[in-house]
Backbone as numpy.savetxt, mean C-alpha at the origin, in Angstrom:
# Nx Ny Nz CAx CAy CAz Cx Cy Cz
12.44 33.97 17.91 12.40 32.53 17.78 13.83 32.03 17.59
14.19 31.03 18.36 15.54 30.50 18.26 15.70 29.65 17.00
16.94 29.40 16.65 17.23 28.63 15.44 16.72 27.20 15.56
16.85 26.59 16.76 16.38 25.21 16.96 14.87 25.13 16.82
14.16 26.11 17.40 12.69 26.11 17.29 12.27 26.30 15.84
12.98 27.15 15.12 12.67 27.36 13.71 12.90 26.09 12.91
14.00 25.38 13.18 14.29 24.13 12.47 13.25 23.07 12.76
12.79 22.97 14.02 11.77 21.98 14.37 10.44 22.32 13.69
10.09 23.62 13.69 8.86 24.04 13.04 8.92 23.74 11.55
10.04 24.02 10.93 10.22 23.74 9.51 10.17 22.24 9.24
10.76 21.44 10.13 10.76 19.98 9.97 9.33 19.44 10.00
8.53 19.89 10.98 7.16 19.39 11.09 6.29 19.90 9.94
6.56 21.09 9.44 5.83 21.60 8.28 6.14 20.74 7.06
7.40 20.42 6.85 7.78 19.57 5.72 7.18 18.18 5.87
7.16 17.68 7.07 6.59 16.36 7.32 5.09 16.35 6.99
4.37 17.40 7.41 2.94 17.49 7.11 2.70 17.59 5.61
3.50 18.38 4.93 3.35 18.52 3.48 3.62 17.18 2.78
4.65 16.47 3.22 4.98 15.16 2.64 3.84 14.17 2.83
3.30 14.11 4.04 2.21 13.17 4.32 0.97 13.54 3.53
0.63 14.82 3.47 -0.54 15.25 2.72 -0.38 14.97 1.23
0.79 15.24 0.68 1.04 14.97 -0.74 0.94 13.48 -1.04
1.51 12.66 -0.17 1.45 11.21 -0.35 0.01 10.71 -0.28
-0.76 11.23 0.66 -2.15 10.83 0.81 -2.96 11.21 -0.44
-2.77 12.42 -0.92 -3.48 12.85 -2.12 -3.08 11.99 -3.32
-1.79 11.70 -3.44 -1.30 10.84 -4.52 -1.98 9.47 -4.48
-2.05 8.87 -3.30 -2.66 7.55 -3.16 -4.15 7.59 -3.49
-4.84 8.63 -3.05 -6.27 8.72 -3.32 -6.53 8.91 -4.81
-5.77 9.78 -5.45 -6.00 10.06 -6.86 -5.71 8.84 -7.73
-4.62 8.15 -7.46 -4.23 7.05 -8.33 -4.84 5.71 -7.97
-5.59 5.64 -6.88 -6.25 4.38 -6.55 -7.77 4.53 -6.52
-8.29 5.67 -6.91 -9.73 5.89 -6.85 -10.49 4.92 -7.74
-9.91 4.50 -8.85 -10.62 3.59 -9.75 -10.77 2.20 -9.16
-10.01 1.84 -8.13 -10.14 0.52 -7.53 -11.31 0.43 -6.56
-11.90 1.56 -6.20 -12.94 1.56 -5.20 -14.32 1.85 -5.78
-14.49 1.66 -7.06 -15.79 1.86 -7.69 -16.39 0.48 -7.94
-17.49 0.21 -7.26 -18.11 -1.10 -7.35 -19.50 -1.00 -7.99
-19.66 -0.12 -8.94 -20.96 0.07 -9.57 -21.27 -1.11 -10.48
-22.55 -1.45 -10.52 -22.99 -2.53 -11.37 -24.08 -2.00 -12.29
-24.14 -2.57 -13.46 -25.16 -2.16 -14.43 -26.34 -3.10 -14.29
-27.36 -2.66 -13.59 -28.55 -3.47 -13.38 -29.77 -2.72 -13.92
-30.65 -3.47 -14.51 -31.88 -2.87 -15.00 -32.83 -2.54 -13.87
-33.89 -1.82 -14.15 -34.82 -1.43 -13.09 -35.61 -2.60 -12.51
-35.77 -3.68 -13.27 -36.56 -4.81 -12.79 -35.72 -5.94 -12.21
-34.41 -5.82 -12.26 -33.57 -6.91 -11.77 -32.96 -6.55 -10.42
-32.67 -7.58 -9.68 -32.01 -7.40 -8.39 -30.55 -7.77 -8.58
-29.65 -6.87 -8.25 -28.23 -7.12 -8.42 -27.68 -7.82 -7.19
-27.11 -8.98 -7.36 -26.49 -9.63 -6.21 -25.23 -8.87 -5.79
-24.95 -8.90 -4.50 -23.79 -8.18 -3.99 -22.50 -8.82 -4.48
-22.49 -10.15 -4.54 -21.29 -10.87 -4.95 -21.69 -11.89 -6.01
-21.02 -11.82 -7.16 -21.30 -12.78 -8.22 -20.10 -13.70 -8.39
-20.34 -14.87 -8.90 -19.25 -15.78 -9.24 -19.11 -16.90 -8.23
-18.15 -17.77 -8.54 -17.89 -18.91 -7.67 -17.01 -18.48 -6.51
-16.78 -19.41 -5.61 -15.96 -19.12 -4.43 -14.53 -18.79 -4.86
-14.00 -19.49 -5.85 -12.64 -19.19 -6.29 -12.54 -17.82 -6.94
-13.61 -17.40 -7.63 -13.62 -16.04 -8.20 -13.62 -14.99 -7.11
-14.41 -15.22 -6.08 -14.50 -14.27 -4.97 -13.16 -14.18 -4.24
-12.54 -15.33 -3.97 -11.24 -15.34 -3.29 -10.19 -14.67 -4.17
-10.22 -14.95 -5.47 -9.28 -14.33 -6.39 -9.43 -12.81 -6.43
-10.69 -12.34 -6.43 -10.94 -10.90 -6.42 -10.46 -10.27 -5.11
-10.68 -10.95 -4.00 -10.22 -10.45 -2.71 -8.69 -10.37 -2.65
-8.04 -11.41 -3.16 -6.57 -11.42 -3.18 -6.04 -10.31 -4.09
-6.68 -10.11 -5.24 -6.24 -9.03 -6.13 -6.42 -7.66 -5.49
-7.52 -7.47 -4.76 -7.75 -6.21 -4.07 -6.70 -5.98 -2.99
-6.43 -7.00 -2.18 -5.41 -6.87 -1.13 -4.02 -6.67 -1.72
-3.75 -7.31 -2.84 -2.46 -7.12 -3.52 -2.32 -5.68 -4.01
-3.39 -5.12 -4.53 -3.35 -3.73 -4.99 -3.06 -2.79 -3.83
-3.73 -2.99 -2.71 -3.50 -2.16 -1.53 -2.06 -2.32 -1.04
-1.58 -3.54 -0.99 -0.21 -3.79 -0.52 0.82 -3.19 -1.46
0.56 -3.25 -2.76 1.50 -2.67 -3.72 1.52 -1.14 -3.66
0.51 -0.56 -3.07 0.51 0.88 -2.84 1.26 1.20 -1.55
1.04 0.41 -0.52 1.62 0.69 0.79 3.12 0.40 0.84
3.57 -0.67 0.18 4.99 -1.04 0.25 5.92 0.04 -0.29
5.72 0.57 -1.48 6.61 1.65 -1.92 6.51 2.90 -1.03
5.33 3.15 -0.52 5.16 4.27 0.41 6.01 4.07 1.65
6.04 2.87 2.18 6.87 2.58 3.36 8.35 2.67 3.02
8.73 2.29 1.81 10.14 2.43 1.40 10.52 3.90 1.35
9.62 4.74 0.85 9.89 6.18 0.81 9.99 6.74 2.23
9.10 6.32 3.11 9.14 6.79 4.50 10.42 6.34 5.18
10.83 5.10 4.95 12.08 4.61 5.50 13.27 5.38 4.97
13.25 5.70 3.68 14.31 6.51 3.10 14.33 7.91 3.69
13.16 8.47 3.97 13.07 9.78 4.60 13.70 9.75 5.99
13.39 8.70 6.77 14.02 8.55 8.09 15.53 8.42 7.96
15.97 7.64 6.98 17.40 7.40 6.81 18.13 8.68 6.40
17.54 9.43 5.49 18.20 10.65 5.00 18.21 11.74 6.07
17.13 11.83 6.84 17.05 12.89 7.85 17.65 12.47 9.18
18.38 11.38 9.22 18.97 10.92 10.48 20.03 11.89 11.00
20.70 12.58 10.13 21.72 13.59 10.50 22.76 13.02 11.45
23.22 11.83 11.18 24.28 11.23 11.98 23.80 10.46 13.18
22.49 10.45 13.45 21.94 9.70 14.58 21.79 8.24 14.17
22.60 7.35 14.78 22.54 5.94 14.35 21.19 5.28 14.62
20.48 5.71 15.65 19.18 5.10 15.95 18.17 5.41 14.84
18.14 6.67 14.39 17.22 7.03 13.31 17.61 6.36 12.00
18.90 6.30 11.72 19.36 5.65 10.49 18.99 4.17 10.50
19.16 3.54 11.65 18.80 2.12 11.79 17.29 1.93 11.64
16.50 2.86 12.20 15.05 2.77 12.06 14.65 2.87 10.58
15.28 3.79 9.85 14.99 3.93 8.42 15.36 2.68 7.64
16.52 2.10 7.97 16.93 0.84 7.31 15.94 -0.28 7.59
15.50 -0.38 8.85 14.55 -1.44 9.21 13.22 -1.27 8.49
12.74 -0.04 8.40 11.48 0.19 7.70 11.60 -0.23 6.24
12.68 0.16 5.59 12.87 -0.22 4.18 13.03 -1.72 4.03
13.78 -2.35 4.93 13.99 -3.79 4.85 12.68 -4.55 5.03
11.91 -4.17 6.04 10.64 -4.86 6.29 9.63 -4.62 5.16
9.67 -3.45 4.56 8.78 -3.19 3.43 9.15 -4.07 2.24
10.45 -4.22 1.98 10.88 -5.09 0.88 10.56 -6.55 1.16
10.75 -6.98 2.41 10.41 -8.36 2.78 8.90 -8.59 2.61
8.10 -7.62 3.04 6.65 -7.73 2.88 6.25 -7.80 1.42
6.89 -6.99 0.59 6.59 -7.00 -0.84 6.92 -8.35 -1.47
8.06 -8.92 -1.10 8.45 -10.24 -1.62 7.45 -11.31 -1.17
7.04 -11.25 0.10 6.07 -12.23 0.61 4.74 -12.10 -0.13
4.31 -10.88 -0.38 3.04 -10.67 -1.08 3.11 -11.22 -2.50
4.20 -10.95 -3.20 4.32 -11.44 -4.57 4.43 -12.96 -4.62
5.15 -13.54 -3.66 5.23 -15.01 -3.60 3.87 -15.62 -3.30
3.11 -15.00 -2.40 1.80 -15.55 -2.05 0.85 -15.49 -3.25
0.92 -14.43 -4.04 0.07 -14.35 -5.24 0.44 -15.46 -6.22
1.73 -15.68 -6.42 2.17 -16.76 -7.30 1.82 -18.13 -6.76
1.91 -18.30 -5.45 1.57 -19.58 -4.83 0.08 -19.89 -4.98
-0.77 -18.88 -4.80 -2.21 -19.08 -4.97 -2.52 -19.45 -6.41
-1.88 -18.78 -7.37 -2.09 -19.10 -8.78 -1.63 -20.51 -9.10
-0.49 -20.93 -8.52 0.02 -22.29 -8.77 -0.91 -23.34 -8.18
-1.43 -23.11 -6.99 -2.35 -24.07 -6.36 -3.64 -24.15 -7.17
-4.15 -23.00 -7.62 -5.37 -23.02 -8.42 -5.16 -23.77 -9.73
-4.00 -23.60 -10.33 -3.73 -24.30 -11.58 -3.58 -25.81 -11.33
-2.93 -26.17 -10.22 -2.74 -27.60 -9.91 -4.08 -28.27 -9.60
-4.96 -27.55 -8.93 -6.26 -28.13 -8.58 -7.20 -28.11 -9.78
-6.92 -27.22 -10.71 -7.79 -27.12 -11.89 -8.87 -26.07 -11.74
-8.72 -25.19 -10.75 -9.73 -24.18 -10.52 -9.57 -22.98 -11.44
-8.37 -22.78 -11.97 -8.14 -21.56 -12.79 -8.40 -21.83 -14.24
């Protein structure tokens, strides 16, 4: 086996291990967000969605915010991985910078949108 083939095989092995570790990390630390069990008695019917429309929208926004707050740091790590492994290739380094930049911009937009929704709800008197 040539040295280049060995390096490529090692690179893809490391990449698979990184992706698998990240996936396991996300599953383990976000498993509590996906439990929707309700405590209902044997004679009662549990509604699928309880609360007012603003409560439902608020819960949906909180759920999407949780997912986004998991994905954004993950994308920053992936962008950093591209940047570090560029090995002098300006195209790969630029790709890594763009991934990190867009992840940070997305994170800022998500946080601003959460604050904007809270401000509108407070102004309307819904919160």
